[in-house]
Backbone as XML, in Angstrom:
<?xml version="1.0"?>
<chain id="A" units="angstrom">
  <residue number="1" name="UNK">
    <atom name="N" x="32.316" y="97.083" z="198.268"/>
    <atom name="CA" x="31.322" y="96.039" z="198.215"/>
    <atom name="C" x="31.373" y="95.072" z="199.195"/>
  </residue>
  <residue number="2" name="UNK">
    <atom name="N" x="32.513" y="94.886" z="199.997"/>
    <atom name="CA" x="32.585" y="94.000" z="201.099"/>
    <atom name="C" x="31.555" y="94.627" z="202.129"/>
  </residue>
  <residue number="3" name="UNK">
    <atom name="N" x="31.530" y="95.910" z="202.330"/>
    <atom name="CA" x="30.660" y="96.463" z="203.170"/>
    <atom name="C" x="28.985" y="96.059" z="203.229"/>
  </residue>
  <residue number="4" name="UNK">
    <atom name="N" x="28.840" y="96.193" z="201.829"/>
    <atom name="CA" x="27.281" y="95.477" z="201.477"/>
    <atom name="C" x="27.094" y="94.139" z="201.831"/>
  </residue>
  <residue number="5" name="UNK">
    <atom name="N" x="28.324" y="93.286" z="201.473"/>
    <atom name="CA" x="28.263" y="91.963" z="201.871"/>
    <atom name="C" x="28.022" y="91.639" z="203.423"/>
  </residue>
  <residue number="6" name="UNK">
    <atom name="N" x="28.880" y="92.427" z="204.162"/>
    <atom name="CA" x="28.489" y="92.182" z="205.587"/>
    <atom name="C" x="27.439" y="92.559" z="206.006"/>
  </residue>
  <residue number="7" name="UNK">
    <atom name="N" x="26.776" y="93.699" z="205.348"/>
    <atom name="CA" x="25.425" y="94.199" z="205.852"/>
    <atom name="C" x="24.347" y="93.182" z="205.379"/>
  </residue>
  <residue number="8" name="UNK">
    <atom name="N" x="24.642" y="92.519" z="204.264"/>
    <atom name="CA" x="23.519" y="91.560" z="203.842"/>
    <atom name="C" x="23.616" y="90.348" z="204.706"/>
  </residue>
  <residue number="9" name="UNK">
    <atom name="N" x="24.708" y="89.877" z="205.074"/>
    <atom name="CA" x="25.054" y="88.769" z="206.084"/>
    <atom name="C" x="24.252" y="89.145" z="207.450"/>
  </residue>
  <residue number="10" name="UNK">
    <atom name="N" x="24.313" y="90.266" z="207.904"/>
    <atom name="CA" x="23.820" y="90.768" z="209.231"/>
    <atom name="C" x="22.279" y="90.767" z="209.041"/>
  </residue>
  <residue number="11" name="UNK">
    <atom name="N" x="21.797" y="91.090" z="208.101"/>
    <atom name="CA" x="20.226" y="91.222" z="207.479"/>
    <atom name="C" x="19.694" y="89.776" z="207.619"/>
  </residue>
  <residue number="12" name="UNK">
    <atom name="N" x="20.653" y="88.988" z="206.834"/>
    <atom name="CA" x="20.192" y="87.301" z="206.834"/>
    <atom name="C" x="20.109" y="86.751" z="208.282"/>
  </residue>
  <residue number="13" name="UNK">
    <atom name="N" x="21.083" y="87.120" z="208.900"/>
    <atom name="CA" x="21.118" y="86.512" z="210.479"/>
    <atom name="C" x="19.900" y="87.134" z="211.267"/>
  </residue>
  <residue number="14" name="UNK">
    <atom name="N" x="19.540" y="88.331" z="211.092"/>
    <atom name="CA" x="18.214" y="88.860" z="211.694"/>
    <atom name="C" x="17.033" y="88.105" z="210.996"/>
  </residue>
  <residue number="15" name="UNK">
    <atom name="N" x="17.025" y="87.869" z="209.962"/>
    <atom name="CA" x="15.748" y="87.247" z="209.360"/>
    <atom name="C" x="15.655" y="85.842" z="209.758"/>
  </residue>
  <residue number="16" name="UNK">
    <atom name="N" x="16.699" y="85.188" z="209.937"/>
    <atom name="CA" x="16.806" y="83.781" z="210.354"/>
    <atom name="C" x="16.232" y="83.864" z="211.866"/>
  </residue>
  <residue number="17" name="UNK">
    <atom name="N" x="16.721" y="84.656" z="212.485"/>
    <atom name="CA" x="16.170" y="84.612" z="214.042"/>
    <atom name="C" x="14.713" y="84.990" z="214.066"/>
  </residue>
  <residue number="18" name="UNK">
    <atom name="N" x="14.243" y="85.754" z="213.204"/>
    <atom name="CA" x="12.900" y="85.929" z="213.242"/>
    <atom name="C" x="12.185" y="84.669" z="212.531"/>
  </residue>
  <residue number="19" name="UNK">
    <atom name="N" x="12.799" y="84.067" z="211.713"/>
    <atom name="CA" x="12.184" y="82.848" z="211.127"/>
    <atom name="C" x="12.211" y="81.778" z="211.843"/>
  </residue>
  <residue number="20" name="UNK">
    <atom name="N" x="13.149" y="81.393" z="212.757"/>
    <atom name="CA" x="13.545" y="80.250" z="213.492"/>
    <atom name="C" x="13.290" y="80.538" z="214.984"/>
  </residue>
  <residue number="21" name="UNK">
    <atom name="N" x="13.090" y="81.635" z="215.410"/>
    <atom name="CA" x="13.061" y="82.051" z="216.809"/>
    <atom name="C" x="11.811" y="81.866" z="217.349"/>
  </residue>
  <residue number="22" name="UNK">
    <atom name="N" x="10.593" y="82.017" z="216.511"/>
    <atom name="CA" x="9.249" y="81.807" z="216.907"/>
    <atom name="C" x="8.958" y="83.081" z="217.737"/>
  </residue>
  <residue number="23" name="UNK">
    <atom name="N" x="9.368" y="84.229" z="217.138"/>
    <atom name="CA" x="9.108" y="85.893" z="217.897"/>
    <atom name="C" x="7.556" y="86.077" z="217.619"/>
  </residue>
  <residue number="24" name="UNK">
    <atom name="N" x="7.060" y="85.761" z="216.373"/>
    <atom name="CA" x="5.693" y="86.027" z="215.813"/>
    <atom name="C" x="5.358" y="85.433" z="214.730"/>
  </residue>
  <residue number="25" name="UNK">
    <atom name="N" x="3.948" y="85.115" z="214.612"/>
    <atom name="CA" x="3.719" y="84.348" z="213.237"/>
    <atom name="C" x="3.821" y="85.135" z="212.133"/>
  </residue>
  <residue number="26" name="UNK">
    <atom name="N" x="3.640" y="86.406" z="212.183"/>
    <atom name="CA" x="3.729" y="87.162" z="210.905"/>
    <atom name="C" x="5.110" y="87.330" z="210.476"/>
  </residue>
  <residue number="27" name="UNK">
    <atom name="N" x="6.052" y="87.208" z="211.276"/>
    <atom name="CA" x="7.500" y="87.293" z="210.878"/>
    <atom name="C" x="8.086" y="86.000" z="210.650"/>
  </residue>
  <residue number="28" name="UNK">
    <atom name="N" x="7.553" y="84.943" z="210.717"/>
    <atom name="CA" x="8.266" y="83.764" z="210.427"/>
    <atom name="C" x="8.432" y="83.559" z="209.002"/>
  </residue>
  <residue number="29" name="UNK">
    <atom name="N" x="7.197" y="83.720" z="208.536"/>
    <atom name="CA" x="7.227" y="83.596" z="206.921"/>
    <atom name="C" x="8.326" y="84.436" z="206.114"/>
  </residue>
  <residue number="30" name="UNK">
    <atom name="N" x="8.185" y="85.892" z="206.590"/>
    <atom name="CA" x="8.832" y="86.934" z="206.133"/>
    <atom name="C" x="10.416" y="86.577" z="206.482"/>
  </residue>
  <residue number="31" name="UNK">
    <atom name="N" x="10.792" y="86.143" z="207.455"/>
    <atom name="CA" x="12.148" y="85.830" z="207.883"/>
    <atom name="C" x="12.525" y="84.652" z="206.905"/>
  </residue>
  <residue number="32" name="UNK">
    <atom name="N" x="11.732" y="83.615" z="206.875"/>
    <atom name="CA" x="12.021" y="82.531" z="205.896"/>
    <atom name="C" x="12.391" y="82.900" z="204.412"/>
  </residue>
  <residue number="33" name="UNK">
    <atom name="N" x="11.775" y="83.894" z="204.063"/>
    <atom name="CA" x="11.716" y="84.486" z="202.685"/>
    <atom name="C" x="12.827" y="85.250" z="202.524"/>
  </residue>
  <residue number="34" name="UNK">
    <atom name="N" x="13.268" y="86.162" z="203.532"/>
    <atom name="CA" x="14.358" y="87.039" z="203.475"/>
    <atom name="C" x="15.699" y="86.530" z="203.610"/>
  </residue>
  <residue number="35" name="UNK">
    <atom name="N" x="15.603" y="85.499" z="204.450"/>
    <atom name="CA" x="17.040" y="84.902" z="204.900"/>
    <atom name="C" x="17.838" y="84.256" z="203.526"/>
  </residue>
  <residue number="36" name="UNK">
    <atom name="N" x="17.228" y="83.419" z="202.859"/>
    <atom name="CA" x="17.855" y="83.113" z="201.597"/>
    <atom name="C" x="18.406" y="84.305" z="200.346"/>
  </residue>
  <residue number="37" name="UNK">
    <atom name="N" x="17.332" y="85.199" z="200.450"/>
    <atom name="CA" x="17.608" y="86.375" z="199.576"/>
    <atom name="C" x="18.760" y="87.181" z="200.003"/>
  </residue>
  <residue number="38" name="UNK">
    <atom name="N" x="18.765" y="87.455" z="201.440"/>
    <atom name="CA" x="19.885" y="88.128" z="201.920"/>
    <atom name="C" x="21.223" y="87.393" z="201.874"/>
  </residue>
  <residue number="39" name="UNK">
    <atom name="N" x="21.166" y="86.238" z="201.848"/>
    <atom name="CA" x="22.445" y="85.453" z="201.610"/>
    <atom name="C" x="23.004" y="85.332" z="200.317"/>
  </residue>
  <residue number="40" name="UNK">
    <atom name="N" x="22.007" y="85.245" z="199.302"/>
    <atom name="CA" x="22.400" y="85.202" z="197.952"/>
    <atom name="C" x="22.880" y="86.828" z="197.609"/>
  </residue>
  <residue number="41" name="UNK">
    <atom name="N" x="22.286" y="87.698" z="198.137"/>
    <atom name="CA" x="22.968" y="89.180" z="197.960"/>
    <atom name="C" x="24.297" y="89.155" z="198.533"/>
  </residue>
  <residue number="42" name="UNK">
    <atom name="N" x="24.539" y="88.808" z="199.784"/>
    <atom name="CA" x="25.857" y="88.785" z="200.382"/>
    <atom name="C" x="26.822" y="88.242" z="199.311"/>
  </residue>
  <residue number="43" name="UNK">
    <atom name="N" x="26.446" y="86.926" z="198.950"/>
    <atom name="CA" x="27.438" y="86.320" z="198.006"/>
    <atom name="C" x="27.738" y="87.133" z="196.807"/>
  </residue>
  <residue number="44" name="UNK">
    <atom name="N" x="26.779" y="87.698" z="196.237"/>
    <atom name="CA" x="26.884" y="88.429" z="195.012"/>
    <atom name="C" x="27.814" y="89.527" z="195.359"/>
  </residue>
  <residue number="45" name="UNK">
    <atom name="N" x="27.576" y="90.367" z="196.267"/>
    <atom name="CA" x="28.209" y="91.710" z="196.822"/>
    <atom name="C" x="29.689" y="91.250" z="197.109"/>
  </residue>
  <residue number="46" name="UNK">
    <atom name="N" x="29.928" y="89.886" z="197.714"/>
    <atom name="CA" x="31.264" y="89.480" z="197.927"/>
    <atom name="C" x="32.012" y="89.179" z="196.601"/>
  </residue>
  <residue number="47" name="UNK">
    <atom name="N" x="31.258" y="88.777" z="195.809"/>
    <atom name="CA" x="32.197" y="88.300" z="194.609"/>
    <atom name="C" x="32.171" y="89.424" z="193.634"/>
  </residue>
  <residue number="48" name="UNK">
    <atom name="N" x="31.377" y="90.484" z="193.592"/>
    <atom name="CA" x="31.679" y="91.726" z="192.951"/>
    <atom name="C" x="32.699" y="92.680" z="193.586"/>
  </residue>
  <residue number="49" name="UNK">
    <atom name="N" x="32.842" y="92.538" z="194.960"/>
    <atom name="CA" x="33.657" y="93.131" z="195.423"/>
    <atom name="C" x="35.002" y="92.633" z="195.287"/>
  </residue>
  <residue number="50" name="UNK">
    <atom name="N" x="35.222" y="91.417" z="195.186"/>
    <atom name="CA" x="36.609" y="90.723" z="194.767"/>
    <atom name="C" x="36.879" y="91.086" z="193.379"/>
  </residue>
  <residue number="51" name="UNK">
    <atom name="N" x="35.773" y="91.062" z="192.448"/>
    <atom name="CA" x="36.190" y="91.510" z="190.977"/>
    <atom name="C" x="36.678" y="92.687" z="190.896"/>
  </residue>
  <residue number="52" name="UNK">
    <atom name="N" x="36.121" y="93.751" z="191.587"/>
    <atom name="CA" x="36.321" y="95.220" z="191.444"/>
    <atom name="C" x="37.600" y="95.554" z="192.052"/>
  </residue>
  <residue number="53" name="UNK">
    <atom name="N" x="38.017" y="94.719" z="193.301"/>
    <atom name="CA" x="39.171" y="95.177" z="193.780"/>
    <atom name="C" x="40.570" y="94.553" z="193.001"/>
  </residue>
  <residue number="54" name="UNK">
    <atom name="N" x="40.100" y="93.457" z="192.488"/>
    <atom name="CA" x="41.224" y="92.791" z="191.613"/>
    <atom name="C" x="41.798" y="93.593" z="190.432"/>
  </residue>
  <residue number="55" name="UNK">
    <atom name="N" x="40.545" y="94.424" z="189.913"/>
    <atom name="CA" x="40.967" y="95.164" z="188.688"/>
    <atom name="C" x="41.868" y="96.413" z="188.829"/>
  </residue>
  <residue number="56" name="UNK">
    <atom name="N" x="41.792" y="96.946" z="190.162"/>
    <atom name="CA" x="42.545" y="98.149" z="190.557"/>
    <atom name="C" x="43.979" y="97.811" z="190.556"/>
  </residue>
</chain>
């Protein structure tokens, strides 16, 4: 699950770059929407990874 958390962090950073970087008008709203979503998913994946590793 930590692999998923790292992947979601990278996607969140990419979405933030598109949202705040001013690369294109269509992408700024999409990036602003996806950045918090991927951050939340990375937190969930990290917590679930910690829970599953602790049980083993």
